[in-house]
C-alpha positions in Angstrom: 31.2 -9.9 19.4 34.4 -11.5 20.8 36.6 -9.4 18.4 34.8 -6.2 19.4 35.3 -6.8 23.1 38.9 -7.8 22.8 39.7 -4.7 20.7 37.7 -2.6 23.2 40.1 -4.0 25.9 43.0 -2.6 23.9 41.3 0.7 23.4 40.5 0.9 27.1 44.2 0.2 28.0 45.3 3.1 25.6 42.8 5.5 27.2 43.8 4.5 30.6 47.5 5.1 29.8 46.7 8.5 28.1 44.8 9.8 31.3 47.4 8.5 33.5 45.2 6.0 35.3 47.1 2.7 34.9 48.2 2.6 38.5 45.2 4.5 39.9 42.9 2.6 42.1 39.5 3.9 43.6 40.2 5.3 47.1 38.3 4.0 49.8 34.8 5.3 48.8 32.8 7.3 51.2 29.6 5.7 52.5 26.3 6.8 51.1 24.4 9.1 53.5 21.4 6.9 53.3 23.6 3.8 54.5 25.1 6.0 57.4 21.7 7.2 58.5 20.2 3.7 58.5 23.0 1.7 60.1 24.6 4.4 62.4 23.7 2.4 65.4 25.6 -0.7 64.3 29.4 -0.4 63.8 32.4 -2.4 63.2 36.2 -1.7 62.8 37.2 -1.2 59.2 40.0 -3.7 58.5 41.8 -1.2 56.2 41.5 2.0 58.1 41.1 0.5 61.6 38.4 3.1 62.4 34.7 2.1 63.4 32.2 2.6 60.7 28.4 1.8 60.2 27.8 -1.8 59.4 24.9 -3.8 57.6 24.2 -7.2 59.4 24.1 -10.1 57.0 20.5 -11.2 58.0 19.3 -7.6 57.1 21.3 -7.5 53.9 20.0 -11.0 52.8 16.3 -10.1 53.6 16.6 -6.9 51.6 18.3 -8.7 48.7 15.4 -11.2 48.7 12.8 -8.6 48.6 14.6 -6.9 45.6 15.0 -10.2 43.8 11.2 -10.9 44.3 10.5 -7.4 42.9 12.6 -8.1 39.9 10.8 -11.5 39.3 7.4 -9.8 39.6 8.3 -7.2 37.1 9.6 -9.9 34.7 6.4 -11.8 35.2 4.5 -8.6 34.3 6.3 -8.5 31.0 5.6 -12.1 30.4 1.8 -11.3 31.1 2.0 -8.5 28.6 3.4 -10.8 26.0 0.7 -13.2 26.6 -2.0 -10.5 26.2 -0.2 -9.8 22.8 -0.5 -13.4 21.9 -4.3 -13.5 22.7 -4.7 -10.3 20.5 -3.0 -12.1 17.7 -5.3 -15.0 18.1 -8.3 -12.9 18.0 -7.2 -10.6 15.2 -6.0 -13.6 13.1 -9.7 -14.7 13.1 -11.1 -11.4 12.4 -8.5 -10.5 9.6 -9.1 -13.9 8.0 -12.8 -13.0 7.5 -12.3 -9.4 6.8 -14.4 -7.8 4.0 -11.5 -6.0 2.3 -9.9 -8.5 0.1 -6.3 -7.2 0.5 -6.5 -7.7 4.3 -8.2 -11.1 3.8 -5.5 -12.3 1.6 -2.6 -11.2 3.6 -4.2 -11.7 7.0 -0.9 -13.2 8.6 1.1 -10.1 7.8 -1.7 -7.8 9.0 -1.9 -9.8 12.3 1.9 -9.7 12.7 2.2 -6.0 11.9 -0.6 -4.8 14.2 0.7 -7.2 17.0 4.3 -5.7 16.6 3.0 -2.1 16.9 0.8 -2.9 19.9 3.8 -4.8 21.5 6.1 -1.7 21.0 3.6 0.7 22.6 3.5 -1.8 25.5 7.3 -1.8 25.7 7.7 1.9 25.8 4.9 2.3 28.5 6.6 -0.3 30.7 9.9 1.3 30.4 8.6 4.4 32.3 7.6 2.0 35.0 10.8 0.1 35.1 13.0 3.0 35.9 11.0 3.9 38.9 10.8 0.4 40.2 14.6 0.0 39.7 15.1 3.1 41.8 12.9 1.9 44.4 14.4 -1.6 44.7 17.9 -0.3 44.6 17.3 2.3 47.4 15.7 -0.6 49.4 18.8 -2.6 49.2 20.9 0.3 51.0 24.0 -0.2 49.1 27.1 0.7 50.9 28.9 2.9 48.4 27.9 5.0 45.3 29.6 2.6 42.9 27.6 -0.4 44.5 24.4 1.6 44.0 25.1 2.3 40.4 26.1 -1.3 39.6 22.9 -2.6 41.2 20.7 -0.2 39.5 22.4 -0.7 36.2 21.9 -4.5 36.4 18.2 -4.1 37.3 17.7 -1.7 34.5 19.3 -4.0 31.9 17.4 -7.1 33.2 14.2 -5.2 32.8 14.8 -3.6 29.4 16.2 -6.8 28.0 13.4 -8.9 28.9 10.9 -6.2 27.9 12.4 -5.9 24.4 13.2 -9.5 23.7 10.4 -11.6 25.4 8.1 -11.2 22.3 11.0 -12.0 20.0 12.0 -15.1 22.0 8.3 -16.3 21.7 8.1 -15.9 18.0 11.5 -17.5 17.5 11.0 -20.7 19.7 7.4 -21.0 20.7 5.3 -19.7 17.9 3.6 -22.6 15.9 5.2 -25.3 18.1 2.0 -26.3 19.9 -0.7 -25.6 17.4 -1.5 -29.3 16.9 -2.7 -30.8 13.7 -5.9 -30.8 11.5 -8.7 -32.3 13.3 -7.0 -32.1 16.6 -5.9 -28.3 17.0 -5.0 -27.0 20.3 -7.1 -23.9 21.3 -6.8 -21.2 23.9 -9.7 -21.2 26.3 -11.4 -23.7 23.9 -12.1 -20.9 21.6 -9.1 -19.7 19.5 -6.8 -21.9 17.6 -3.1 -21.2 18.5 -1.2 -19.2 15.9 1.0 -20.9 13.3 3.9 -19.6 11.5 3.7 -18.1 8.0 3.8 -20.9 5.3 7.4 -19.8 4.4 8.5 -20.4 7.9 8.8 -18.6 11.3 11.9 -16.5 10.2 9.6 -14.2 8.3 7.7 -13.3 11.5 10.8 -13.0 13.6 12.4 -10.7 11.0 9.4 -8.5 10.9 9.2 -8.3 14.8 12.8 -7.4 15.1 12.9 -4.9 12.2 10.0 -2.9 13.5 10.9 -2.9 17.1 14.6 -2.0 16.3 13.8 0.9 13.9 11.0 2.3 15.9 13.1 2.1 19.2 16.1 3.9 17.6 13.8 6.7 16.2 12.3 7.0 19.6 15.5 7.2 21.4 16.9 9.8 18.9 13.8 11.9 19.6 14.0 11.6 23.4 17.7 12.4 23.5 17.7 15.5 21.2 14.0 16.5 20.4 12.7 16.4 23.9 15.6 18.7 25.5 15.1 21.1 22.5 11.3 21.4 23.4 12.1 21.8 27.1 14.7 24.5 26.5 12.4 26.3 23.9 9.6 26.2 26.7 12.1 27.6 29.3 13.1 30.4 27.2 9.4 31.2 26.4 8.7 31.4 30.0 11.6 33.8 30.6 10.3 36.2 28.0 6.9 36.0 29.7 8.7 36.9 33.0 9.7 40.3 31.6 13.3 39.5 30.7 14.4 41.3 27.6 16.5 39.7 24.9 19.2 42.4 25.4 19.5 41.5 29.0 19.6 37.9 28.2 22.5 38.3 25.8 24.5 40.1 28.5 24.2 37.3 30.9 27.5 35.5 31.6 28.1 32.0 30.0 27.6 30.1 33.2 24.2 31.6 33.8 23.1 30.9 30.2 24.4 27.2 30.8 22.2 27.1 34.0 19.1 27.4 31.9 20.0 24.2 29.9 18.6 20.8 30.9 20.5 19.1 33.7 22.3 15.8 33.4 20.5 12.7 34.5 21.0 11.7 38.1 22.5 8.4 37.0 24.9 10.1 34.5 25.4 8.1 31.4 23.4 5.1 32.4 20.9 5.8 29.6 23.6 6.0 27.1 25.3 2.8 28.1 22.0 1.0 28.4 21.0 2.0 24.7 24.2 0.7 23.5 24.2 -2.5 25.3 20.7 -3.3 24.3 21.5 -2.4 20.6 24.6 -4.7 20.9 22.1 -7.5 22.0 20.0 -6.9 18.9 22.9 -7.0 16.6 24.2 -10.4 18.0 21.5 -12.4 19.8 19.3 -13.0 16.6 21.6 -11.8 13.9 21.0 -15.3 12.2 17.3 -14.2 11.7 17.7 -10.6 11.0 21.2 -10.0 9.3 20.3 -6.4 8.7 20.4 -5.5 12.3 24.2 -4.6 12.4 23.8 -2.3 9.4 20.8 -0.5 11.0 22.9 -0.2 14.2 25.8 1.3 12.2 23.6 3.9 10.5 22.0 4.8 13.8 25.2 5.2 15.6 26.7 7.3 13.0 23.8 9.7 13.2 23.7 9.5 17.0 27.4 10.4 17.3 26.6 13.8 16.0 23.3 14.1 17.9 25.0 13.3 21.2 27.7 15.9 20.4 25.2 18.6 19.8 23.1 17.5 22.8 26.0 17.6 25.2 27.3 20.9 23.9 24.2 22.8 23.4 21.2 21.5 25.2 22.6 19.9 28.4 24.5 21.3 31.2 28.2 20.2 31.6 28.3 17.0 33.5 30.5 16.5 36.6 33.7 14.8 35.7 34.6 11.6 37.5 37.7 9.3 37.2 37.1 5.8 35.9 39.5 3.0 34.6 36.8 1.2 32.7 33.1 1.1 32.0 32.1 -0.9 35.0 29.5 -3.6 35.3 28.7 -3.0 31.4 31.6 -5.0 30.2 30.5 -8.1 32.0 26.9 -7.6 30.6 28.5 -7.4 27.1 30.5 -10.6 27.7 27.2 -12.3 28.9 25.3 -11.2 25.8 28.2 -12.6 23.7 27.7 -16.1 25.3 23.9 -15.9 25.0 24.2 -14.9 21.3 25.9 -18.2 20.6 23.1 -20.2 22.3 20.2 -18.4 20.8 21.7 -18.4 17.2 22.3 -22.0 17.5 18.7 -22.5 18.3 17.5 -20.1 15.7 19.3 -22.1 12.9 18.4 -25.5 14.2 14.8 -24.9 15.3 13.4 -21.8 13.7 14.9 -22.2 10.4 14.5 -25.1 7.8 18.2 -25.6 7.6 18.2 -28.9 9.4 15.0 -30.5 7.8 16.6 -29.7 4.4 20.0 -31.1 5.4 18.4 -34.4 6.7 16.2 -34.6 3.6 19.2 -34.1 1.2 21.4 -36.8 2.9 18.9 -39.3 4.0 15.6 -39.1 2.1 16.4 -37.2 -1.1 17.7 -38.3 -4.6 21.2 -38.0 -3.6 21.2 -40.3 -0.6 24.5 -42.1 0.1 26.1 -40.2 -2.8 28.3 -38.1 -0.7 27.7 -34.7 -2.4 25.0 -32.0 -2.3 23.5 -30.1 -5.2 20.2 -28.3 -5.9 18.8 -31.5 -7.3 19.4 -33.2 -4.0 16.3 -31.2 -2.6 13.9 -32.2 -5.2 10.8 -33.4 -3.5 11.5 -31.7 -0.2 8.4 -29.9 0.0 6.2 -32.8 -0.6 8.3 -34.8 1.9 7.7 -32.1 4.6 3.9 -32.2 4.1 1.6 -34.7 5.8 -1.8 -36.0 4.8 -5.1 -35.4 6.5 -8.5 -37.1 5.6 -11.2 -34.4 5.4 -14.0 -37.0 6.0 -12.9 -37.3 9.8 -14.1 -33.7 10.3 -17.7 -35.1 10.1 -18.8 -32.0 8.1 -19.6 -33.7 4.7 -16.2 -33.0 3.1 -14.2 -35.6 1.3 -10.7 -35.9 -0.1 -7.4 -35.0 1.4 -5.5 -32.0 2.4 -1.7 -31.3 3.2 -0.2 -29.6 6.2 3.3 -28.9 7.4 4.4 -31.8 9.8 6.0 -35.2 9.7 3.0 -37.5 10.6 1.9 -40.8 9.3 -1.0 -40.9 6.7 -4.4 -41.8 7.8 -4.3 -45.2 5.9 -1.2 -46.3 7.9 -1.3 -48.6 10.8 -0.5 -45.7 13.3 -2.3 -42.8 11.6 -1.1 -39.2 12.6 1.8 -40.6 14.6 5.2 -38.9 14.2 7.1 -40.7 11.5 10.9 -41.8 11.6 11.8 -38.8 9.6 10.5 -36.5 12.5 12.8 -38.3 15.0 15.7 -38.0 12.5 15.2 -34.3 12.1 14.9 -33.8 15.9 18.0 -35.9 16.5 20.0 -33.7 13.8 18.7 -30.4 15.4 19.9 -31.5 18.8 23.2 -32.7 17.5 23.8 -29.4 15.6 23.1 -27.3 18.6 25.8 -29.2 20.7 28.3 -29.2 17.9 27.5 -25.5 16.9 27.9 -24.2 20.5 31.0 -26.1 21.3 32.7 -25.0 18.0 31.8 -21.4 18.4 32.8 -21.2 22.0 36.1 -22.8 21.0 36.6 -20.1 18.3 35.6 -17.4 20.7 38.2 -18.6 23.3 40.8 -18.9 20.5 40.3 -15.4 19.4 40.3 -14.1 22.8 43.7 -15.8 23.3 45.2 -14.5 20.2 44.3 -10.9 20.7 46.3 -9.4 23.5 44.6 -7.1 25.9 47.1 -4.3 25.4 49.0 -3.1 22.2 52.6 -4.0 21.9 53.7 -0.3 21.7 51.9 0.6 24.8 53.5 -2.4 26.8 57.1 -1.1 25.4 56.3 2.4 26.6 55.1 1.2 30.0 58.1 -1.0 30.4 60.4 1.9 29.3 58.8 4.1 31.9 59.2 1.6 34.5 62.8 1.2 33.6 63.5 4.9 33.6 61.9 5.3 37.0 64.1 2.4 38.3 67.2 4.1 36.9 66.2 7.4 38.6 65.8 5.7 41.9 69.0 4.0 41.5 71.0 7.2 40.5 69.2 9.1 43.4 70.1 6.3 45.9 73.5 6.2 44.8 74.1 10.0 44.9 72.7 9.9 48.4 75.2 7.4 49.5 78.2 9.1 47.8 77.1 12.3 49.7 77.0 10.3 53.0 80.3 8.9 52.5 81.9 12.1 51.4 80.4 13.9 54.4 81.9 11.2 56.7 85.4 11.4 55.0 85.3 7.9 53.5 86.4 7.0 50.0 83.6 6.2 47.6 83.2 4.4 44.3 80.6 4.6 41.5 79.1 1.4 42.5 77.0 -0.1 45.2 78.7 -0.7 48.6 
């Protein structure tokens, strides 16, 4: 992520130079008409222009901002409620699939529960996306931003927060909460005193996490490609059909000028390239935040983008009207969002490796409890007995249902015949300490590497720096020659002797 962003800085510098925007700064932006209409009665002198202009008092701005933030938190809580509803569905479906008459479903009830839960979660995600855009418009207009760029930045931040939480809340639940509070045999935690909390697959929680990410990423990319190309195609086909019904002959249509044909295409979105940026930023999050759990995500993103480049070219040329051009020296607030995702990716991958995967328990067993203890090296034989070590013992007679014997379950708890039955063992605390230590060391190490890479890669290519310095030198030479020529003419006109040097 860091290398990508650093090389994007270099590419941005080249594009800015090619379009002659190195020294270009946004002129004093015009006020939004809505802002002028709202605050036309309150004026202050602009410190730059020295002219009176509408002014938004700080108490009014703060109150509107608080209302907007409250709306954002309400929508985020709505997403979390939807995730909780999916969790309840999984608990109910788990019980139903486990007692299903069809043997195939009964045997693979965990995969059936996860698969149906992911599909329902995806439908909820796509339904809420429609609501989020309208709410983001409403909250942004409620803030009354001063300029158009402030409106776009505020709207973009809200859309990213809504979409990011909507897409990743269920993934965060599976990665860090699924199976953590299920309890133990004889003392299971139950929701509403009815359904047992869901546990991870016997092979680990990474299987559920990988399935969740794979289905959501593939389905979302397919849906986005359809909405970007298939939907405009259908709309344009319907518009042509209505024109035929209106009595316009094909011969007359062919004779229309190009600009009138273009008018019948689909208009550009009101917020410009907001959807395109948002799609790429969310995809960037998918390929970085949980890449340790789903290493296939970058490949899927690459394949999708190779296809989407051509789809977007076809869409902009043949299905949409030509957008209005606007000057810009960078991608605005989106670069800051990408940097934030890069920081979050380090933290989440550290937690995925330490908590979700079995890497740390295996590491602790190999060096502390396995056959290679204190030998200073690690081979496959060092993990011999790991599965047995990771399983605890439960006495079935404690259920009071006439059963006898023992069963095994994944946990680090003392056996029923010990002095402290079913309490956490020393190995549990060793694993917990190793997990926390790994998170701290991993984060500091990777953040250090990120900073070092960012320092090594300059923000501007050397040949571009040389060209800019050369241009600056030539401009100074031209100014020097022009000033010298002017002084020489002045001295000649006044009858004074002159030399080819500064006076």
